[in-house]
N, C-alpha and C positions, 0 to 999 in steps of 0.2 A: 325813945326810938334810937337804935344804933346808927352812928354815922357811917357812911360809905367813903372809904379813903382809897385813892389810887396812887401808887408810886410808880412813876414812869422813868425809864432810862432807855438807852439805845437798844441793848440786846436782852434785857431782862435776865442777865446772868450773874451779876455781882452786886452793884450798888443798890439797885431796887430790891434785890432779894434780901440783902442785909437790913435795909429799912423795913421791909415787909416782916421780917423776923422780929424786929424790936417792936414794931407797932402791934403785931399779933400778941406778943408777950405782955406788953405794958398797957394795952387798952382792951376794951370789950367791943370795939368797932369792927365792922366788916372790912377786911383788908384785901385789897387787890393789888397785884403788881403786874406790870407789862412792859413791853418794849415796842419801839417802832420797827424793830426786827426781833427775831428770836434766835438766841445763840446757845440755849441750854444752860442749866444752872452750873456755875463753875464749881468744881470739886474743892477748890481752895476756900471759896466762900462758905461752903458747907462745913469744912474743917474748922475755920476760925470761929464760926458761929457755935459750933459744938463745944469748942473750948470755952466759950462764954455761957454755956448752959442752955443754948437754944438750938433746937433741931429743925433745920430747914431742908433736910434730905428728901422730904416728900414734896417739896415745891416743884412746880413746873415752869418752864419758860413760855410765857403767853404773849400773844400779839395784841396790841391795843384794840384792834378791830373786834376782838372777842367780847369786849365790854361796852360796845356801842349803845346798848340798851340800859346800862346801869346809870342811875341818877346819882352822881357823886356829889358829896358835900365838900370834899377837899381833893385837889389834885396836886401832888408834889412831884416836880421834875427834879432829878438828881444829877443831870448833866446838861450842858448847853445844847448838845446835839438833839436831845429829846425835846428840849424846850422849843427849839427852832422848828422841829418836824412834828410837834404835837398837833394832832388834828383838833379842829374846833369841836368842843363838847357843848351841845345845846342844854346847858345845865346851870344851876345856880352855884356851882362849885367855886369855892375860894381856891385860887391858885397860888402855890408857893414854889420857890425855885432856890436850889443851892447846887452849884457846880463842883461836885466831889471829883477828886482824881480817880482815874480808872485803875484799880489795882491789877486788872488783867493785863495791862500794858507794862507792868513792872518787869525790869530786867535785872540780871545779876545772879548771884548764887541762889540756891533753894532757900537759904535763911534770909537773904535780902528780899526775895519776892514775898516770903511769908510775912516778914516784918512790915512790908508795904500793905498787905491785906489787913494786918492787925491795925496799922495806923489809920487806914481808911475806915475800918470797922468802928474804931473808937470815935472818929469824927462823926460818923453817921449816928452812932449811939447817942452822943451828946446833942446832935441836932434834933433827933427824934424826941429825946427827953424834953428839950426846950419847946418843940413844937406842941407836944401833948399838953405841957403846963400852960403855955401861952394861949392855947385855943380851948382850954378846959375840956379836953376830951377824956371821957371815962374809959 
């Protein structure tokens, strides 16, 4: 039976979308991503994932309430704000947390902002790869 995995962040625009992309590509699990708010999928997140061979352009920004009836096996919060605001899930889900920097808050030149998106993308890619291996998710 496939695992149900939820990735949760503040606005479901960058960090959770990046993690969702890697989980969908590297596992056969049912992947969901959501925010405690919805901000739309960030175009720079789509761009840097495309450069790594993953298309998340079809993703949508979803609110956590949309998944109230899903029985999750794993819930991964990817920012402190989401962890603090995460609603209680009446589920057996194992909870994981890592506070990734928010690339949407990057400032500077276009190149510097893109470099921050790539840096965070690589951090999330490494984290997700380890998460999959450590939890033996197919």
